[in-house]
N, C-alpha and C positions, 0 to 999 in steps of 0.2 A: 724423383720417380723411382730410381733404382733401389733407394733405401726403402721406400714405400712398399715396393714389391717384395724385398726381403721380409719385411715386417709381416705382410700378408701370408707369405709361405710359412713363417713361424706360428702365426695364429691359426692357420689352416691345419697345421700338424697337430696342434693342441686340440683342435675340434675333432680330427680324425681319431685321436687317441681317447677321447673322452665321451663321443657321441654314443647313443644307443646302437647296439649291433643290428638293431631291426631297421634302423633308418637306412634309406637309400638315397643316394646323391641324385638330384634331378639334372636336367641339361643346364648348360652354362656354368659360370663360375659359382662356386659355393659361397653361401652368406655367412660371413665371419663376425661374430660379435667380439670386439676387442675390449669391451667394457666390462664384461662378466669376469668376475675374480672371487677368490676365497682367501681369506686372510687368517693366519694363526698367530697366536700369542705364545712366545716361548720364554720360559724363566731359566736362566743359566748364568755362568760366572765365567770371567775371563781375566787372568792375572790378579785374582783376589777381589775383582770388582764385580758386584752382582748386577746383573742386566735383566731387563724385560725388553724383548724384542718383538716387533711385528713383522711378519713375512707374508708375502704373497704366495700362496701354494697352488700349483696346477691341478692336482688330483691326488687320489690315494688309492692304494690296492691292497689286497691281502699277500703277505709274504708266505714263506714256507711253513711258518709256524701257525699260520691262520690269523695272524694279528694284523691290524691296519697299519700301514706306513705310507708317509708322503712321497710323492714322486714329482720331480721336477722334469719338465719337458723342454728341450732345446733343439735347435736345427742347426747344421753346419754343412758346408760344402763338402762333398765326398772327397776324401784324401787319395790323391793319385801320385804325389811326388813327395820326396823325402822333405823338401822345404815346407810343404803344406803339413805334413805331420809334425814337424818341428814347431811349427806356429801354433798348431792345434794344442799340443801338449804344453807348450810354454805360456800361451796366453789363455786360450779358452778353457782348458782343464783347470787352471788356476781359479779363474772366475766361477766355473761350475762348482768347484770344490768349497771354496770359502763361503759362497752364498748358501749352499746346501748344508754345510758343516754347521754354520751359526744358526740356521733356520730349522735344524732338526730334521732334515729331508734325508731319507735313507738312500734313495736311488735317484740317479739322473739318466733320463732316457733321452737319447739323442738320435734325431733322424737326419741321416745324411742324404743330401740332394745334389742333383747336377746343376749345370747352369741354366737349365730350362724350369727348375723347380720341381722336377719329378724326383719322388722319393725312391732312393737307390737301396738303402738298408737302414735297419733300426739296431742300435746297440745300447744295452744297459750298462752303467758304470755304478758300482756300489760307492757311495760317498766316502766311506771310510778306507776303501781301497785305492782311491785315485792317486793319493801320494806315492804308492808303491810303483805306479806306472812310470813316474819320472825319476824315481830314486836313482841316484848315481849317474844320470845322464848328463852330459856337458850342456851348460848354458840353462839348466832347469832351476825351478824354484824348490825351496826347502819349507814344508809346512810349519815347523817350528819358528823359523824366521818370520813368516807371515804372522802367526799368533803373537810373538813376542813384540812385533811392531805394533800391532793393533792394541796390545795391552799398554804399551807405552803411550800411544795416542790417548787412550781412555783414561790413563793415570793423569796425563797432562791436563786433560779436560777437568777431571775431578778436582785438581789443585787450583784451576783458574776460575771455574764457573761458580758463581755465587748464587745464593737463594733468589729465584725469580728471574734470573738472567737467561738470555736466548743467544746461543752461539752456533755458528755454522762451520762445518768442515768441508774443504773443497780439495779435491785431487784431480787436477786436469792436465792437458797437454802443456809442456812437454813431458809430463809426469816425472819430475825431478824433485818436487817439493810438495809438502802438504801444508795448506794454509788454514789457519783456524781463525775465525773472523767473530768478533763480538757484534751482536745487533742490538738495536735500541730496544728496551723492554717492551714497547708497543707492538714489536714484531710478533710476539707470543699470542696477541689477540688479533693479529692480522691487518693492524691499522698502518703499519710501515714496513718497508723493506730495505731501509738505508743501512749502509755498513758504517759501524762506528770505528772499529779498529781491526787490524789484521796482523799476524805474525806467522813466520814460516817455521815448521818443525824440521 
């Protein structure tokens, strides 16, 4: 129930940021449509490997030059202690940055809320400037290390995956290894989800 409440707050923030200014909220909880989404397709390269990525995009707006740019909408608990600020910069900013960087999203808009779900403040983070916020700080991440690691994983996949094969990449608790699993060829058509083989990187 707690996680569902957090998800509702996140979707509601997206609704508030994208609804028509003429709309007025009625009495009772706001109706949030979690199924509505917009997808973009991005052509890029990483480590010399050409990629075509599909990414969910929350919205777009006009920048200072009058050109359209994608905006990612996120929520987070308001930062009141040094420990919370460290966790936000160490973990959340990393996720915000890599997701938006690869998806071609120029800005991340974060709605900071209290424990009751009330919006306290809104702050914009330019995607390309996020690494500067953590640069030189103890225990933080390095953007080039992240990119190099991703490129290494992609190169491993390119070397392993054959024509018509389906592979799955998993990175989960305790987050100490990345597992690459080969699936039966029938997975690609949705007929089977069994695992054929697995290896750790």
